[in-house]
N, C-alpha and C positions, 0 to 999 in steps of 0.2 A: 664811459662809466666803468668804474672798477667793480670787480665781483662782489666786494663787500657792500657797496652802495646798492647794487641790484638785489642782493640778499635782504637788505633792510627795507627796500621798497616792497619786495615780495611779502615780507612778514607783515608790513603795514597793511597791504591789500588783503591779507588773510584775516587780519584782526578787525578790519572795518565792518564786514558783514556780521561778525560776532557782536561787536559793540552796538551797531545799529539795531539788531534784533533784540539784544538785551535791554536797551533803552525803550524799545517798542513794547516789550513785555511789561516793563515797569510802568509804562504810561497806559496800561490797559484801562479802558473805560472812556478814553478820549479818542473817538473814532478817526478823526482827521489826522491827529498826530501819529497814531498807530499805523494808519494806512500809508502815510508819507514815509515813515521810517522803514516799514516793511518793503515798500516799493523800492526805495533806495538800496536796501539790503539785498533784495532779489536781483536787482540790476548789477550791483557789485559782485554778488555771488556768481552770476553768470559769466562775468569777465575774468575772474580769478583763475589762474592756471595752477595746477591741473584742474580740469572742469568740475568734478563733483565736490572738491574740497571746499569751495566757496559756499555751496548750499549746505554742506555738512556743518560748517562753522556757523551759518545762519541758524540752523536748527538747534545747535548746541547753545548758542546765545539766547535764543527765544525761550527754550525750555529751562535754562538756568535762571532766567529773569522772571519767570512766572511765580507769583506768590504761592506759598504752600498753605493749605488750609490746616488750621490747628484743630486737633481733636479736643472736644470738651470745652 
């Protein structure tokens, strides 16, 4: 594999925990859907190298997907 292909795969693996957690936050209220998406995001987050980056991307995706409460 070329270094460019490895770089693209690594970026895709970094984005997957973010996207799964974002979708889980948007599906808040549907327990089975949220549970499955977060489980997959946690597993992918544990596999991504360097280690804490996957879980950081998971947290960023989840908190960016939570709905904001509007004042008034």
